[in-house]
N, C-alpha and C positions, 0 to 999 in steps of 0.2 A: 504494500500500500504506500502511496506517496501523494504529495500535494503540490500543485503548481500555483505560484503566485504571479499574477500579471505585473508587467512593468509599470512603474509610476512615472509621471511626467517630471522631468528636470533632475532625475537621479544622476549621480556621478559614476558609480561603479556597480557591476552586477555580481551577485553572490549566489551560491548554492549551499544550503545547509544540510548537514548529515549529523544530527544531534538527537540522541535518544531522550535525554532529560527535558521534559516540556518547559520547566522553569528556566533552565539554562538557554534553551532555544528561544524563549520569549525575551529574555534579557539581551541576547545577542541581536535578535531582530530589532528590538527597540533602539539599541545603540546604532545599528546600521541605518535605520530609517531616520533617526534623529540627525544624522550627518548626510542625508540626501542620497542614500544608496538604495539599490533594489535587491530583494531576494526573489530570484526568478524561479527557484525550484526548492522544495523541501523533500528530501529523501528520507524514508523511514527504514529502508532495508538496503543492504549492500547490492542486491540484485537490481533494485530500482535505480540506484545510483549508477551502476554499470550501464544500464540501458540508456539513461539520460545522457551520460557523457559520450556514449557511442553515437547518439542521434543528433545532439545539439552541438554545433560547431562555433557558436558565438563566443565572445570573450567574457570570461567570468573567473572567479576564484571559488574554491571549495573550503568551507569551514566545517570541521568535524570534531566530534568528541571521541575520547579514547575507547569508550564502551560501545561505539557504533558497530564495530566489528572486531575480529581478532587482530592481533598485531600483524600476523602473516597476511591476512586478507587486505589490510590497509596498506602494507608495504608493497604488495603486488599491484594494488590499484594505483598507487602513486607512481610506481615504476612504469606502468603501462601508459599513463597519461602524464608524462613528465613535463609536457608543455603547459600544464595547468598548475597554478599555485595552490597548494594545500596548506591550510593553517589549522593547527590543533588548538582547541579551546577547552578549558576546564571550569569547574563550577565556581571557583573563587578567583576568576581571572581579573587582571587589572585593566580597566577600560582604556586608560591612556596608552599603556604599552601595546595593548591589542590593536588599537586604531593606528598607532605608529607603524606597527609591523605590516598590517594589511594595506595601508595606503601608500607607504613608501615603496614597498615591494612591487606594487602595481605601477607607480608613476615614474620612478627613477629610470628604468630601462627605456621607457618611451621617449625620454628627453635626450637620449644619447645617440640617436640615429642620424641626426643632421651631419652633413659634412662640415668639418671645422675649418674656419677661415684662418689661414696663416698670417693674414695682414690685419687682423683685428686683435688689439691688445687692451683688455680691461685692466684698470688699476684700481685696486680696492684695499681695504685694511680693516683692522680691528676698530671698535668704537673709540673715538678720541685719538686715533693715530694722527700725528701731525703731518701736514704737508702732502696729503694724497693728491690734491690738485697741483701742487708744486712739482711733485715727482712726475705726474702726467705731463705737465708743460715742459719740463727739462728734457725728458726723453723724446717727446714729439719734436722739440726744437732741433734735434739731431737728425731728423728726417725731413728734408725739404718738401714743402707742399703737402705735408700730412694733415689729417683732420682730427680734431678733438670733439667728441660728443660729450654732452653733459646734460643733466636735468637739474631743475631748480633755477635760482636767480644768478645771472651773470655777474652782478655786482659783488657777489660773495666770493668769486674766484679771482686769483691773481691774474694779471694781464698775460696773455699768451705771446709767444714770439711772432713777429710780423710775417714770417714765412708759413705760418700755420693758419688753418681755417678753424673757426669755433662754431659748432652747430648745436643748438638747443634741441633736446629730444622731448617731445610732448605727446607721443602716441606709440603704439606698438608695431608700427609698420617699419621695422628696423632693417630687415634684410635688404630692402631696396636701396638703402643708403651705402651699403658695402659694395665697392666697385672692385673689379679684378686687379687693378693697379693702384699703387699708393699704400700708405699706412694709415690705419684708423685706430685712434685711442679713445677709450671710454673712461671718463672720470666716474667710476662706479660707486663710490661711497664706501660705507662700512657694513661689515657682516662678520659675525663670529663663527657662523656655521654655513655650510653650503646647501645641505639638504633642506634647511628651513625655507629656502627661497622657492622650493617646489610648490608649497601651499600658501605662500605669501601673495595675496591678491592685490596689494598696493602696487602702484606703478613702479616705485623704486625697487620692490622685490621682483616684479616681473622683468624689469630691465636688467637686473643683475642675473636673474635666471637665464634670460636669453643670452647674455654675454658668456656665461659659464658653459652653455651648451653649444655655442657656435664658434668659440675661439679656441685656437690651438695652445695658446700660452696666456697666462694671467700674471699680474704682478701684485704681490701682497705686501703692504706696508705695515711694519710692526711698531707699536708704541713701546718706548723704552721705560717701562716700569712694571710693577708686579701684575697689574691688571692686564697690561698688554701681553705679557707672557702667558697668563692664564688663558686669554682668548686665543693666542697662538697655539697653545696646546690643544684647546678644543677644536680649533680649525684643522689641525693635523689629524686628530682622531676622526673627525667627520670626513675629511678628505679621503681617508681609506675606505669609506663606505660607498664612494661614488664608483660608477661603472665607466671605464675609459675616461678618466678625468683629464682636463687640460694640464699641461706642464705648468708648475708654479715657480716663479722667480721671487724670492723673498728679499725685502729691503728693510734694513734697520735704519730708519731715518732719524736725523738729529742726534747722532751718536755723540756721547759725551765721555769724559774720562775721570770722573770722580770715583771714589772707592766703590760706591754702590753701582755706578754705571759700568765700571769694569767687570763686575760680577754679571751684569746683564749682557754685556758684550760676549763674555765667555759662554753664558747660557744659550745665547742666540746661535753661536757656532756649534754647540753641542747638540741642541735640539734638531738642528737642520742638517745634520751630517748626511751627505748624499744628495742634498738639494743645491740648486744654484742660489747663492746668497751674497748680498752686498751690504756693506756698512757705509752709510753716508754721514759724514761728520756735520755737526751743527755749524753752518756758515751762512749767516743772514745775507751778507753782501753778495756772495756767490749765487744764492738762491734767486735773486732778482735780476741776474744777468743771464744772457743766452749766448751760446758759442757762436763765434763768427767763422767765416770761411777760412780766414787765416788767423789762427788763435795764437797770440803771443804769450799768453799766460796759462798756466795749468796748476791746479792744486789737487789735493785728494778728492775734494768734492767733484770737480769736473772729470777727473780720471775715472772715478767709480761709475759715473753716468756714461762715460764713453765705453766702459767695459760692458755695461748693460746693453747699450746700443748694438754692440757687436753680436751678441747672442740673439738679438731680435732681427737682425738684418736678413 
């Protein structure tokens, strides 16, 4: 015996349930409906579930309880339909963890299918990271006729180099702005995690999500204090959860040399072993200058940006 539930309007994802306990099934159903999802089929026996999976080729996930069938039967079922996501649920399940598992597992792979642009470079950082816009401007200034995208108000940004174009982004029609030739930089703002952008419906979140899924490389600016390194650690942990993520270039901006700052400098190098990483010293005078075709002066600030430019070329 089985029951079929018709699709509701405006749902996000489709699910099949295979849960014996009626109270558990009701709790799971209410949670899914509350977040705008569908239950398109309720299976009460393993044979009914086999029949449904064989006949219905639409996209859905299966949520099952351990007592729905024997371990061997469930193992064989999952092996046969390996293209379908199966999620086990128990009576005392945690709602937040359950939602995170089923929603992220469904959405992340779908966002990694676009061909990545080698000439789009988003620049982002942890919250409070100094100079995200300055880092963007300095790198773009080393690529003649490159374009900088940004959202928000222009008067909050430092002035760009005269050889660069500055374009405000105010909609989601972004792919048409990326041309085959030239370099494009996105002043992407702050984010401590990457997977959080998947469900962020604000324009800033969708803009960052678009950038992460279409660019081949990103630049992450690190704040030089305890909070900045906590967010860097969270970022690295979350980065491992992504499927085919872009390459990250890490920049420790406004590097200083006090006793505490030296500890952070060492921690930066240790945490990012194996990654491309650069330390930009604090130099206000150099930050407001842009390189000329014939550069008669060079210091650590300009040399580090020149090195970053080489790996982006």
